[in-house]
N, C-alpha and C positions, 0 to 999 in steps of 0.2 A: 599294315593297313591295306584293305581291299582296294584293288585298282579301279580307276575310273575307266569305263569301257568307252571306246571311241574308234573312229576309222583307222587310226594309226595302229591299234592293236590288231585289227582285222588284216591290214596290209602286211604287218610283220608276220602274222601267223601264216598267211598265204605264202610268203617267201620261205618261211620255215618248212612248210609242207612240201613246197616245190624243191627245196634243197634236199630234203630227206628222200624224195622220190628220185631225183636226179642222181644222187650218190648211191642209191640202193639201200639206204638205211631204213626206209619206210617198211620194207618187207621184214627186216630183222626185228624191228621194234614191235610190229604187229604180231609176229610169231612169239616173241618173248612175253607179251602181255596177253596172249591167247585170246585175241579179239575175235568175236564171232564172224563167220564168213560174210554175212550180209553187210555188217558195219565195215569190215575190212574192204569190201568192194567199193562201198560208198566213199571211204576215206581216200583210197587210191584213185578213184574216179574223179574226185574233186581236185586232187593234187596234180594229176597228169596234165590237164590243159595248161597249167601254169609252170610246167617244167622249165621253160625257158627263163623264168624269173629266178630260178634257184641257182645258188652258187655251185661251182664245179668242185671245189676243194682239191685236195692232194690225192691223186689216184693211187699213190703208193700206200695210203693208209686204209685200214679196215673201214667198212661203210659208215658205222655209227661215229667212230672217231673222226672220219673224214668230214661228215656233215657238221658235227659240233664245232670242230676247229674252224670250218669255213664260216659259220654263223657268228663267231666272235667270242669275246671273253665271258659274257654271261652264260652262254650255252656250254662253254668248256667247264666253267665252274659248276653249272647245274648237273652236267654229266658226272663230275667228280662227286658231288653230293649224292646223286642217285646211286652211285656205286656203294653207298652205305645203306641202301634200302633194297636188299634182295627180295624182301617181301613184296615190293612194288614191281620191280622190273624182272624178277626171276634171277636165280643164281648164275646162269650162264651169261646173261647180259651184264649183270653186276660185275662179274669177273672181267669182262671186256672193258667196262668203264673204269674199273679200278686202276688199269694201267694207262688210262688216258693221260697224255702228256700235254703240257702247255706249249704248243708249237706256235708261239706268237713272237713276232720280232720285238726286240727291246726298243724302248723309246730313247731319244737322243741324250747324250751326255749333257748338252746344254739345258734340256728340260729337267734332268735330274738335279743339276746344280741349282736351277731356279727354284725347284721345290724345296731343297734343303735350306736355301737362303730365306724363303718365305716362311717356312715352318719353324726354323730354329733361330731366326733373327740374326744370322751371321753367315757370311759366305763360306763355301766349302774350304777354300784355302786358309781361312782363319781358324777353322775347327780341326781340319785334317792335314797332316803332312803328306799323305798320299791318298788318292781316290781313284780306284781302278775303273775300267769299263765294266759293264754289267757281267757278272759271273753266272747269273741265272735270271731268266725272264719268264714270269708266270702270267696268269690271266688277270690278276689284280695288281701285282707289284713286281718289281725287279730288285735284285740285290747287288750291291757293290762291296768290294773289299776295300777297307781303308785303314789308316793308322791315325790315332788321336795325336794331335800336335803336342798337347800338354803332357800326356803320360807315356806316349809311345806304344800304347796298347793297340794290338790288331783287333779290328772290329768288323762286323757285317752290318751294312747300312741298307735297310729295306725301305723302298720308296714306292708309294702308290702311283699308278699310272695317271697322267693328267686327264681330267674329265671322266674318270672311271665311274664316279658316283652317278652322273647323269645317264651314262650309257646303261648301267645296271638297272636304274630305276625304270627306264623305258622298257627294257626287256622283261623285268619282273612284272610290270603291269600287264604285258602280253601273256605271261605265264598264268597269272591269276584269271585272266579272261578265258584262256584255253582250259584251265582246270574246271571252271564253272560250266563251260560248254560240254566237257567230257562227262561230268556228273549228271548233267541234264539229259544228254543224248544216249548215254550208256549207263543206266542205273546199276548194272553189275559192278561198275568201277567204284561205287561209293564205299564199299568195304575197305578199299585201299586209301580212301580219303585224299583225293588229288589236291584239294585246296589246302589241306593240312600239310601235305608234302611241300607245296609251294611256300606256305607260311614258314615252314621250318627252314627252307632254303633262304627265304627273305631274312630271317633272323640271323642265320649263319653269316650271310654276306654283310649284313649291317654291322656285325661284330668285326668282320675282317676289313671293313672299310674305315674302321677307327683303330689305328695301330696302337693307341694307348691301351685298348682292351686286350689286344694280343700280348703287349708287353706285360700287362697285369697277369695274364694267364701264365706267361713264361716265368714271372717272378714267383707266383704261387706254386707252380710245378717244381721250380728249383728248391723252394723252401720245404715242400713235402717230401722230396727225394734226396735231401741234402746228405742224409746218413746212409743211403743205399750203397752198398759196395758195388763197384764196377758199373755205376750209372751216373751220368753227368748231364747237367743242363747249363747252357751258356748264361752268364749273368746279363741283366739289363743295364744299359748305361742310361739312366733316367735323364741325366742332364741334356742328352742329345736325342731325346725321343719326344715325339709329338703326335698329333692326330694322323698326319700323312707320312711321317718319317719315324722309323724305329731303329735304334742302335743296340746291338748285342755283341758280347764278346765273340771273337772268331773261333769257330770249332775246327781245330786242326786234326785231321785224321783221314783214314781211308774210307771211301764210300762203302756202305754195307753190302751193296750189290756188286762190288768189284772183287770177285772171288780170286782172280789171279793176283791182285795186289795184296789181298788178305793172306794168301798162301806164301807170297814172297816175303811178307813181313814176319812169317813164322807164327801166326796166331793159331790157337786151337779152335777150329771151327765148331766142333761139338760143344765145347764149353761156351762159346759165343751164342750158339743157337739156344742152349738152355737158359743162359742169362737173359736173353731178349724176351723169351716167353715168360719166364718167372718174374721179370721186372714188370711187364705189363699186368700180369695177374695181381702182383703185389699192389701196384698203383690203383687198380680198379677196385679190389676188395678191401684193402687196408684204408686207402685214402678216399675212395669214391670220386677220384679226379684223375683222369687218364688222358694220354695222348690219343686223339681220335683219328690220326692219319699216320700211323706208325709203319710206313713202308720203307723200302731200302733208300729211296731218295731223301728221306728225312732222318736218316741215321748214319753216323760215322763211327769208326773204330779208332779210338785214340791210340797213340804210341804205346801206352801202358796197358792196352787191351780193354779199357773202359768203353761202354756204349755211350755215345753222345747223341742226344735227341735235339732237334730244332724244328722250326716252322710250327708255331702253336696256334694257327688260325682255326683249327678244328679240335676242340677239347671236349671230352665227355665228362658228365657229372651224374652220379647216382646216389640216392639217399641211403641211409644206413639199413632200413628195412629191406629195400630192394637188393642191396649187396648181400645181405644174409640169405635172402631167397635164392639169388643167383648162385651163391656158393653151395647151398644145399642141393640145388639142381645139378651142379657140376659134380659134387662129391657123390650124389646119388647115382649118376651115370658111371662114375669111376668105380663105385662099389657094386654096380649093377642092381641097385635097389630101386626098381622102377615104381614100386608102390609108393615109396617115399617121395620120389620125383613128382608123381601125380598128386600126392597130398599137398606138396608145396605149391603147385600150380593152383589148386583149389583154395588153399589158405590165403594166398596172395590175391585171389580174385582174378587171376589171369584167365581162368576157364569158368564159364557160367555154372552156377551151383546146381542147376537142374540137369547137368550131364552126369553120366555114370563114371565114378572114379575108377571102378574096376575096368571098364572098357578103355578108359584113357591110359591106365597103367599097362594094359595089354598092347595098346598102340605104341606106347613108348618102348616097350620091350622089342617090338618089331623094328623100331628104329635103331636101338642100341646093339642088339645081339649080333646082327650081321657084321657090324663094324668091329666088335671085339673078337670075332672069329678070324679077322684078317691078321696078316703079318704086321708087326709093329710099323714097318716102313710104309704100309698102305692105310693105316688108320688116319682118317681125315676129319678134322673138326668141321671143315667146310661141308663135307657130305652129311655129317651128323646134323648140322644146322639146317641144311636144305631139306632133309627129311622131317626135321622137327617143325619147320614152317608148314609143311604139308599137313602134318598131324594136328597142329594147333589150329590151323584154318578149318579143318573138318570139325573140330570141337568148339568152334565159335570164339576162339581167342582173339581179342582186339589188339591191333598194332600198338606197340609202345615205343616211341621214338628213341628213348634213352637206352632201352634194351637192344633195339635193332643196331644202334651205333656200337654198343658194347660187343655184340655178337659179330658184327661185321669186322670190327677192329681185331677181334680174336682170330678171325679167319685170315686177315692180312698178316698178323704177327706169325701165325702158323706158317704162312707162305714164306715169310722172311727166314724163319727158323729152318724150314725144310730146304731152302736154297743153300743154307750153310751146311746142314747135315741131313741128307735125304733119308737116312735110316733112323731119324729121331723118333722115339716113342713119346708122342704128345702127352698121353695120360701119365706116364711115369714122371715126366718133367713137371707136369702141373700138380700132381698129387701132394707133394710136401707143402706147397704154398697154400693150396686150398684147404688141406686138413689143418694146417696151423691156424688159418683164419677161422675156420669153423670152431675149433677148440676155444679160441679167444672170444669169438663173437656170440657163441650160443651156449657156452658152459656156464657154471654157477657164477664165475667172476663177472661175466657179461650181464647176468641177471641182476647182480648187486649194483653194477654200474648204471643199469637202466633205472633201478629204484632210486639211486642217488640223484639222477637227473630229474625224475618225477618230483622228488622232494624239493629240489632246488626251484622248480617251477612253482610248486605250491607255496613255498616260502615267499617267492617274489610277489605272488598274487594274494598272499595271506590277508593283508588289510582289507581286501575287497570281498573275501569269502563270506563274512557274516551278512553283508548287504545282499549279495547274490542269493544266498540261501533264503533270507527273509522274503525277497521278491518272488522267488520260485514258490515258496509255501503260500504266500498270499494269492498268487495266481491260481494255484491248485485248489485252494478253498473257494475262490470267487472267480470261476472261469468267465471269460468275456462272453456276452450274449451273441448268438449268431446274427449276422446282418439281416435286415428286413428283406423279405422276398422281392419287394418292389425295386430294390437296388441291385439284386443279383441278376435279374432278367436283363436290364439294360446293359450291365457289364458284360454278360455273356454274349449279347447281340453285338456289342462293340468289338469284342474279341473275335467273334466269328467273321464279322465284316472285315476287320483288319487282316485276318489270315487270308481271306479270299482275295483282297486287294493285293497282298504280298505275293500270293501265288500267281495272280494275273500279271503283276509286274515282272516276275521272274520269267514267265512264259514269253511275254512280249520282248524282254531284254535279250533272251536267248536267240530270238529270231531277227534282231536288228543287225 
C-alpha cells in the first residue's frame, strides 16, 4: 500500500540524508547511482546544513554499512534487499551491501520469553527443557537454541523483535515518499522504477514479519529437496510455530565460511564448492523455487559432508517458461551460441521486438568472449552479469525482479563456491545440471507433457466450451454498435480533466 505522506516522512528523510552525509555514505551512493552533477550538488547541499541531526554510526564500518546500521533495522534490511538489485545500485555497491551484517544488539531474555508465552500459549519452561541466550541477532528477529521438553529434540527458536512491525511501517512509509520524490525530481531514475523497488521491499518484509510464511517456505523447500543427495533443510516444528515465533530442527555443522574448521574436519572443499553451485541450479531450474539468500552465513556443512541451508526469509520463485528461457540463456553462453541467446531474449519478450537481433547477438558476444578467454580461476559469473546488465539496458530490456534475484543469488553462490575452491571452473560445474534440465524441459518428452497439461485444462473447461463458442460466434455476426458521438465527447473531456487534476495533485504533493 502506498504510504500516506506527512511531516514525519520529511523529518525521517532529513535525518536519513544527514546521516548519509555525516558518515560519508552520500558520496558513495551518488557515485554508484551515477547521479548528474547538478542534482548531486543539490542533494549534498540540502543534507549538509542538517549534518548535526545525523547519526554518527560505527567509524570502523565502511560508509554505507555504517549509515544503514546507524539508522536502524529497516535500513539494514533495505540494504540487504538492495544487494539483490545490482541493476539499481550497480554491481560494486551491491557487492558491498551483500556483506552487510546485522550489527544490532539482541533484545532481552525476558522479552523473548514473553513473546514465546504470548504466541504459543505456554511458558518457555513448559515447552523447552533448555533455552539459551541469543545465538544470533538480526534486524527483524533473533535466534535461541533450545531443547524440546517432550521429545528431547534440539531446535532453533526464531523470535521477532518486539514492536518491529510498527518500526518497519514507519520507515517503509518514508521510503515510499522518497521514491516518489526521486521519480518526480530525477526522471532518468524512472527506468529503475524506485517505487517498484520499495514495493518489492515492502512485500519481502511483510512476509518476513509473519514467521508462519517463512515456516511454510522452509517446509516447501524441504519437500522439494528431500531426495537431493548431499543437501538438507531443517524440519519445521509446527506445533511450536506461530506468527512471531518459529521453531526448526537445529542444524548441527560447520559454518560454510569457516575454512579452517572445514579443513580441520577433513572435508573436500572442491566437492563442496561443486555441490553448492549445482544444488542451487537444480533448485532454480528443476523446481522454480530456490533459496534467495544463499551466503555462507546461511549454510552449514554437516558432519557427513551434506550442505544444510537455513533462514528462509528470502526465497525466489520463477515460472516454468522463465526457467526454460533462463536455462537456454545459460547453455547458450556455455556453448558460446550467442545467436541463440539473443533469440531467447527476443522470444521471451525481454528485449523490444523493434531492436536488431543481429546487433544484440554481437553485443552478447562482446560480453561472453573475453570471459571465456580467461583462465578458469578468473571466469566470473559476477563479471558476466554486470556486463549483461549494461548490454540489456542499451537494448531497452525492462527490469524483472524475479530474474534479478535469480542472477544475484547465482553471483552469491559463485562467491561461496570460490571461497571453498578459488580455482573452480564455474561453467564446467554448471554444465551438467543445465544440460540435463534443457534435455528434459525442451525435448520431445517435455513437448508431450505440455500437450498433456493443455488437454487437462481443456477437459476441465469442456462443459463451458460450447457456450463460449456460441457466444463468440453470435458477437462476431452481430457486432455491438459504436457508442453515440454525444457520449464519447463528455467521456473524453472527463478523462482529460481527471488526468490534469491528477498531474496537478502530484506536482503539489511533491512540493509539500
